[in-house]
C-alpha positions in Angstrom: 63.2 79.1 94.1 62.7 75.7 95.8 64.1 73.7 92.9 67.3 75.7 92.7 67.8 75.5 96.5 67.3 71.7 96.5 69.7 71.3 93.5 72.3 73.3 95.4 71.8 71.1 98.5 72.2 67.9 96.4 75.3 69.3 94.8 76.8 70.3 98.1 76.2 66.8 99.5 77.9 65.2 96.6 80.8 67.7 96.7 81.3 67.0 100.4 81.4 63.3 99.8 84.3 63.3 97.3 87.3 61.1 98.0 90.7 62.4 99.1 91.5 62.2 95.3 88.7 64.6 94.6 86.6 62.0 92.8 82.9 61.2 93.1 81.7 57.6 92.7 79.0 56.5 90.4 76.2 55.7 92.7 75.0 57.4 95.9 72.6 55.8 98.4 70.2 58.5 99.4 69.1 56.7 102.5 72.5 56.2 104.0 74.2 59.2 102.5 77.1 56.9 101.4 78.5 55.9 98.0 77.1 52.5 97.0 79.6 51.9 94.3 83.3 52.9 94.4 83.7 53.4 90.7 84.7 56.8 89.5 84.0 57.5 85.9 82.8 60.1 83.4 80.1 57.7 82.1 76.8 56.5 83.4 76.1 57.5 87.0 78.6 60.4 86.9 78.3 62.1 83.5 75.5 64.5 84.5 77.4 65.5 87.7 80.4 66.8 85.7 78.3 68.2 82.9 76.1 70.3 85.2 79.0 71.7 87.1 80.3 73.4 84.0 76.9 74.2 82.6 75.8 75.7 85.9 78.6 78.2 85.5 77.8 78.8 81.8 74.1 79.3 82.4 74.0 80.9 85.8 77.5 82.4 86.3 77.9 80.5 89.5 81.5 80.9 90.8 80.9 78.0 93.1 80.1 75.7 90.1 83.1 77.1 88.2 85.5 76.3 91.1 84.0 72.8 91.5 84.2 72.1 87.8 87.8 73.2 87.7 88.8 71.1 90.7 86.8 68.1 89.4 88.3 68.4 86.0 91.8 68.3 87.6 90.9 65.1 89.5 89.4 63.5 86.4 92.5 64.3 84.3 94.9 63.1 87.1 93.1 59.8 87.9 90.8 58.7 85.0 92.7 59.9 81.9 95.1 57.2 80.7 97.8 59.1 78.9 98.6 57.7 75.5 95.3 55.6 75.2 92.9 58.4 74.4 90.5 57.2 77.0 89.2 57.9 80.5 89.1 54.7 82.5 86.8 53.6 85.3 88.8 53.7 88.5 88.3 53.2 92.3 87.3 56.6 93.6 89.4 56.1 96.8 92.7 54.8 95.5 92.6 55.6 91.7 93.3 52.0 90.6 91.7 51.0 87.2 88.6 49.0 87.8 87.6 48.5 84.2 88.9 49.2 80.7 85.4 49.5 79.2 84.0 52.7 77.9 80.3 53.5 77.5 78.4 55.7 75.1 77.5 58.2 77.8 81.2 59.1 78.1 81.1 60.5 74.5 79.8 63.8 76.0 83.2 64.6 77.6 85.0 65.9 74.5 82.1 68.4 74.0 82.4 69.5 77.6 86.2 70.0 77.2 85.4 72.1 74.1 82.8 74.1 75.9 85.4 74.7 78.7 87.9 75.9 76.0 90.4 73.1 76.1 90.4 72.2 72.4 93.6 70.1 72.7 92.1 67.8 75.3 88.7 67.8 73.5 90.2 66.7 70.2 92.4 64.1 71.9 89.5 62.5 73.8 87.2 62.8 70.8 89.5 60.8 68.6 88.7 57.6 70.4 85.0 58.0 70.0 85.4 58.9 66.4 87.5 55.7 65.8 84.8 53.7 67.6 82.1 55.3 65.4 84.1 54.5 62.3 84.9 51.0 63.4 81.5 50.0 64.6 79.2 52.3 62.6 78.0 53.9 65.9 79.3 54.5 69.4 78.2 51.2 71.1 76.7 51.2 74.6 79.9 49.7 75.9 83.2 48.5 74.5 86.5 47.3 75.8 89.3 49.7 74.7 92.1 47.3 75.5 90.7 44.4 73.5 88.9 46.6 71.0 85.7 44.6 71.3 82.1 45.6 71.8 80.8 44.3 75.1 77.3 45.7 74.9 76.3 46.0 71.2 73.2 48.1 71.8 72.8 51.7 70.7 70.3 53.6 72.9 69.9 56.7 70.6 72.1 58.7 73.0 72.9 62.2 71.9 76.3 62.5 73.6 78.5 61.8 70.6 76.5 64.1 68.4 76.7 66.8 71.1 80.5 66.5 71.2 80.6 66.8 67.4 78.5 69.9 67.6 80.6 71.6 70.3 83.8 70.7 68.4 82.4 72.0 65.2 81.4 75.3 66.8 84.8 75.7 68.5 86.8 74.9 65.4 85.0 76.5 62.5 
């Protein structure tokens, strides 16, 4: 299967390019083979990477995907999760320093992924922030600053991530 082989090759290249902290950055220059942005996050630019590691295991039973998911989850929880805030921040993928206290709508998939993984405590904890944003703003905005509690990009691009998390949490808790 050519598609599957190329997908594995791409995943292997990204995996090999992780920082010493175990993080991937948000943007990869395919010509140079280097990261073009040092921001590690679970939102835009990185969300699908994490999502497909776990779903690769769920759908295909790949032990390699499972191990990579577990190690990536550990790195995300150690370096992006800000204990007591309910949010995953954007950090420098090399040193782990916070680069931004903004959260984007694509990140709302994460609680669903944690539920799919089976960590309901973490899923509910991270979901709470998105639920509060939904209640406060009437939707999950494209981007908002969690420290100042202000919307920085007021658009809503009909993204399914929040609804997907609601669905996974409903299935896991009913």
